[in-house]
C-alpha positions in Angstrom: 92.1 103.6 108.6 95.1 103.0 110.9 96.4 99.6 111.7 95.6 100.0 115.4 92.0 101.0 114.7 91.6 98.0 112.4 92.9 95.6 115.1 90.6 97.2 117.7 87.5 96.6 115.5 88.7 93.1 114.7 89.1 92.1 118.3 85.6 93.4 119.2 83.9 91.6 116.3 85.8 88.4 116.9 84.8 88.4 120.6 81.1 89.3 120.0 80.2 88.0 116.6 80.4 84.3 115.9 80.5 84.9 112.1 84.0 86.5 112.4 85.5 83.6 114.4 87.7 81.3 112.3 86.4 77.8 112.5 87.2 74.4 111.1 85.0 72.6 108.6 84.1 68.9 108.6 87.5 67.9 107.3 89.3 69.8 110.0 90.4 72.5 107.6 90.4 76.1 108.8 87.9 78.4 107.1 88.2 82.1 106.4 89.7 84.3 109.1 88.2 87.4 110.5 90.9 89.4 108.7 89.8 88.1 105.3 86.1 88.8 105.9 86.7 92.3 107.3 89.2 93.3 104.6 86.7 92.2 101.9 83.9 94.2 103.5 86.0 97.3 104.1 87.4 97.3 100.6 83.9 97.2 99.2 82.9 100.1 101.4 86.0 102.2 100.7 86.5 101.4 97.0 83.0 100.4 95.9 84.3 97.5 93.9 82.4 94.4 93.0 82.4 91.4 95.2 84.4 89.2 92.7 87.4 91.6 93.0 88.2 90.2 96.4 88.7 86.7 95.1 92.2 87.2 93.6 94.2 87.8 96.8 91.8 87.2 99.6 90.7 83.8 98.4 87.1 84.6 99.1 84.1 83.9 96.8 81.6 86.4 95.6 78.7 85.2 97.7 80.9 85.0 100.8 82.2 88.5 100.2 78.7 89.9 99.9 77.7 88.0 103.1 80.7 89.4 104.9 79.7 92.9 103.9 76.2 92.5 105.3 77.5 90.9 108.5 80.1 93.5 108.9 77.8 96.5 108.7 75.3 95.0 111.1 78.1 94.1 113.5 79.4 97.6 113.4 76.0 99.0 114.3 75.4 96.5 117.0 78.8 96.9 118.7 79.7 100.6 118.1 76.5 102.6 117.5 76.0 103.4 121.1 79.3 105.2 121.3 79.8 106.5 117.8 76.2 107.0 116.5 73.4 108.5 118.5 70.1 110.3 117.9 69.8 114.0 118.4 68.3 115.2 121.7 66.0 118.1 122.2 68.9 120.6 122.4 70.3 119.4 119.2 66.9 119.6 117.4 66.4 123.2 118.8 69.8 124.2 117.5 69.2 122.7 114.1 65.8 124.5 113.9 67.4 127.7 114.8 70.2 127.3 112.3 67.6 126.2 109.7 66.5 129.7 109.2 69.6 130.2 107.0 71.0 128.1 104.2 74.0 127.3 106.3 72.5 124.1 107.7 71.9 122.7 104.2 75.4 123.4 103.2 76.7 121.7 106.3 74.6 118.6 105.5 75.9 118.6 101.9 79.4 119.0 103.1 79.1 116.1 105.6 77.6 113.9 102.9 80.4 114.9 100.6 82.9 113.8 103.2 81.3 110.4 103.3 81.3 110.1 99.6 85.0 111.0 99.4 85.8 108.4 102.1 83.5 105.6 101.0 83.0 105.0 97.3 80.1 102.7 97.9 78.1 105.8 99.0 79.2 107.7 95.9 78.5 105.0 93.3 75.3 103.3 92.3 73.7 101.0 94.8 74.7 97.3 94.5 72.1 96.0 97.0 68.4 96.3 96.6 67.0 95.9 100.1 66.4 99.3 101.9 67.5 97.8 105.2 70.9 96.8 103.7 71.4 100.3 102.3 70.4 101.8 105.7 72.9 99.6 107.5 75.7 100.5 105.0 75.1 104.2 105.5 75.1 103.9 109.3 78.2 101.7 109.3 80.0 104.3 107.1 79.1 107.1 109.5 80.3 105.0 112.5 83.6 104.2 110.7 84.1 107.9 109.8 83.5 108.9 113.4 85.9 106.2 114.7 88.6 107.4 112.2 88.2 111.0 113.3 88.6 110.1 116.9 91.6 107.8 116.1 93.3 110.6 114.1 92.7 113.1 117.0 94.2 110.7 119.6 97.1 110.0 117.3 97.8 113.7 116.9 97.6 114.3 120.7 100.0 111.5 121.3 102.3 112.9 118.6 102.2 116.3 120.1 102.9 114.9 123.6 105.8 112.8 122.3 107.2 115.9 120.5 106.9 118.0 123.6 108.7 115.3 125.7 111.3 114.9 123.0 111.9 118.6 122.9 112.3 118.7 126.7 114.7 115.8 126.6 116.7 117.5 123.8 116.9 120.8 125.7 118.2 118.9 128.8 120.8 117.1 126.7 121.9 120.4 125.1 122.3 121.9 128.6 124.3 118.9 129.7 126.6 119.2 126.6 127.1 122.9 127.1 128.0 122.3 130.7 130.5 119.6 129.7 132.1 121.8 127.1 132.3 124.8 129.4 134.0 122.7 132.1 136.3 121.1 129.5 137.3 124.6 128.3 138.1 125.6 131.9 140.2 122.5 132.3 142.2 123.4 129.2 142.6 127.0 130.3 143.8 125.7 133.7 146.4 123.4 132.1 147.8 126.3 130.1 147.8 128.6 133.1 149.5 125.9 135.3 152.2 125.7 132.6 152.7 129.4 132.4 152.1 130.4 136.0 153.0 127.5 138.4 151.9 129.3 141.5 148.4 130.3 140.2 145.4 129.5 142.3 143.5 128.3 139.2 144.9 124.8 138.9 143.7 121.6 137.2 143.0 119.8 140.5 140.8 122.6 141.8 138.7 122.8 138.6 138.4 119.0 138.3 137.3 118.8 142.0 134.6 121.5 141.4 133.5 119.7 138.3 133.1 116.4 140.1 131.2 118.0 142.9 128.8 119.7 140.4 128.2 116.4 138.6 127.2 114.6 141.8 123.4 113.7 141.9 
């Protein structure tokens, strides 16, 4: 997950989910931030580690890490399911039924599930939660995160290609300007030599410099 995508998710959750807003306790001490809760949840999704592994550097307890995971997956579904997770329509169902006559559809489903397993270890490993609703929310959140990362990678690639194309155009323009400069410099050098050898020659330094100044005007 890119840094920009993480910050985008963090801003949405912090704006819409009270659990991810950092608050003060009764002694006016700041509690856990949204970054700590989100990192703990995403690490458990991505690496499938136990909840107590987050205590060393995130300073977050086992019960709080587990609660952050449950809150995070529910918040992802609430805020992003409409855009990144939708039910198939009639056309999609008809297409799936038509493709179901062959074994290709089954292979596609297995491939898609394998992609999720490779990205999120919590899907690959044994279940650490026992409620079916929690397992359902985890699967849906993993699919949403995967779709978000694919879109983010696609946008990043498009921006990179656009930047490279603009950079190439700028580089070509700079090369043309350098070539023009060196050609003019070479003419000036030749004019100096000719002026020394042939004083009455029409190709003089002043004429070439004047032409060069005129050509460089905007």
